[in-house]
C-alpha positions in Angstrom: -74.2 135.7 -0.7 -73.7 137.7 2.7 -77.4 139.0 2.8 -78.6 135.5 2.3 -76.4 134.3 5.2 -77.9 137.0 7.4 -81.6 136.2 6.1 -81.0 132.5 7.0 -79.4 133.1 10.3 -81.7 135.8 11.6 -84.9 135.3 9.8 -85.1 138.9 8.8 -85.3 140.8 5.5 -82.1 142.3 4.3 -81.4 144.6 1.5 -78.1 145.2 -0.3 -76.6 148.3 -0.8 -73.3 147.9 -2.6 -70.2 150.0 -1.8 -69.4 150.5 -5.5 -66.6 153.5 -6.4 -68.5 156.3 -8.4 -67.5 156.6 -11.9 -65.0 159.2 -12.6 -64.2 160.5 -16.0 -60.7 161.3 -16.6 -58.9 162.7 -19.6 -57.1 159.7 -21.3 -53.9 159.0 -20.0 -50.8 157.9 -21.9 -48.5 155.1 -20.8 -45.3 156.9 -21.9 -46.3 159.7 -19.3 -46.7 157.2 -16.7 -43.4 155.4 -17.6 -45.0 152.4 -18.7 -43.8 150.3 -21.8 -45.9 150.9 -24.8 -45.0 147.8 -26.4 -46.1 145.3 -24.1 -49.3 144.1 -22.3 -50.0 145.8 -19.0 -51.7 143.8 -16.3 -52.7 145.7 -13.1 -53.2 144.5 -9.7 -54.3 147.3 -7.4 -55.2 147.2 -3.7 -55.1 149.2 -0.6 -54.5 145.9 1.3 -52.2 143.6 -0.4 -51.9 141.0 2.3 -50.7 137.4 1.9 -54.4 135.9 1.1 -55.0 138.4 -1.8 -53.0 136.7 -4.5 -50.3 139.2 -5.0 -47.3 136.9 -4.5 -48.9 134.3 -6.8 -49.7 137.1 -9.6 -46.1 138.2 -9.5 -44.6 134.7 -9.8 -47.2 134.2 -12.7 -44.9 136.5 -14.7 -42.3 133.9 -14.9 -44.6 131.9 -17.4 -45.6 135.1 -19.5 -43.8 136.9 -22.4 -44.5 140.6 -23.7 -46.4 141.5 -20.6 -45.8 143.9 -17.4 -47.4 143.4 -14.0 -48.1 146.9 -12.3 -48.8 146.4 -8.7 -50.0 149.4 -6.8 -50.9 149.6 -3.3 -50.0 149.0 0.3 -50.3 146.0 2.7 -48.4 143.5 4.7 -47.3 141.7 1.7 -45.5 144.8 -0.1 -42.3 144.3 1.2 -42.1 140.8 0.2 -43.5 141.8 -3.4 -40.9 144.5 -3.7 -38.3 141.8 -2.6 -39.4 139.6 -5.4 -39.8 142.2 -8.2 -36.2 142.8 -7.7 -35.0 139.5 -8.6 -33.6 139.1 -12.0 -36.2 137.0 -13.6 -38.9 139.5 -12.7 -37.0 143.0 -12.9 -38.2 143.6 -16.4 -41.7 142.0 -15.9 -43.0 143.9 -12.7 -43.4 147.5 -11.6 -44.3 148.3 -8.1 -45.8 151.5 -7.1 -46.7 152.6 -3.5 -50.5 153.5 -2.8 -51.5 156.8 -4.4 -54.4 159.1 -4.7 -57.5 157.7 -6.4 -57.3 160.0 -9.3 -53.8 159.0 -10.2 -54.4 155.2 -9.8 -57.5 155.7 -12.2 -54.6 156.8 -14.9 -52.7 153.7 -14.5 -55.8 151.6 -14.6 -57.3 153.0 -17.7 -54.1 152.3 -19.6 -54.0 148.5 -18.6 -55.0 145.8 -20.7 -56.2 143.4 -17.9 -57.1 143.8 -14.1 -56.5 141.1 -11.5 -58.4 140.4 -8.5 -57.0 137.0 -6.7 -58.4 136.8 -3.4 -58.1 133.4 -1.6 -61.2 131.6 -0.1 -59.5 131.0 3.1 -62.1 132.4 5.3 -65.7 133.7 4.7 -64.8 137.4 4.3 -62.5 136.7 1.3 -64.8 133.8 -0.1 -67.9 136.3 -0.3 -65.9 139.5 -1.0 -66.7 141.6 -4.1 -63.7 143.8 -4.0 -63.8 147.6 -5.0 -60.7 147.0 -7.6 -63.4 144.9 -9.7 -65.3 147.9 -10.3 -62.4 150.2 -10.8 -61.4 147.8 -13.6 -64.8 147.7 -15.1 -65.0 151.6 -15.1 -62.0 152.1 -16.7 -63.2 149.4 -19.6 -60.5 146.8 -19.0 -61.4 142.9 -18.6 -60.6 141.1 -15.4 -59.0 137.8 -14.5 -60.5 136.8 -11.0 -60.6 134.3 -8.4 -63.4 131.8 -8.6 -65.4 132.9 -5.6 -69.2 133.4 -5.6 -69.8 137.0 -5.9 -66.8 137.4 -8.4 -68.3 134.6 -10.4 -71.7 136.4 -10.3 -70.3 139.6 -11.9 -68.2 137.9 -14.4 -71.1 135.6 -15.7 -73.8 138.2 -15.5 -71.8 141.2 -17.5 -69.2 139.1 -19.3 -66.4 141.3 -18.1 -63.6 138.7 -17.7 -62.4 135.2 -16.9 -62.4 133.2 -13.7 -59.2 131.4 -12.6 -59.4 128.0 -11.4 -56.7 128.4 -8.7 -54.9 131.2 -7.2 -51.5 129.5 -8.4 -48.9 131.1 -10.7 -49.2 128.6 -13.5 -52.9 128.7 -13.5 -53.0 132.7 -13.1 -50.5 132.9 -16.0 -52.7 130.6 -18.4 -55.8 132.6 -17.7 -54.1 135.8 -18.5 -52.6 134.5 -21.6 -56.0 133.3 -22.8 -57.5 136.7 -22.0 -54.9 138.5 -23.7 -55.2 136.5 -26.8 -59.2 136.5 -26.8 -61.3 138.3 -29.2 -64.1 138.8 -26.4 
């Protein structure tokens, strides 16, 4: 999408070179070693920059509508203090685990034991609207399906490779419904 904008704007040939993380093969991890529940679905939201427009708060709030699932948020960013505060509230304390940013190899250990990955950017400006976050490829490399915002580049990957589901709106109830559908899906 961004290349198309540059082609139209500047009338030049533009090639796309994607910034996709390399596949890194790790020994299979174990949820119990990572202090994660083995009897619940694990949903992961990772991000080096979990800022207010990236759906972290809404993902956390969606847990109020889900049973038998734990949301693991790993990263840093301007929204982390708020996420930690919300996670401490009684209705979320057993449903949300928040971990600070960690080295990539350790992060991959958590990602590979998850059942579902989230990427919930809001289309508030062109940068987010046309984004293709690295976390999407981290999830795909780990072999877990995804629930993502219905944004052009994310939609293209989901539709082309059938690796997950689009959430119609970055809103807690809508996110929860899509997560529930994904966790129950045979796909």
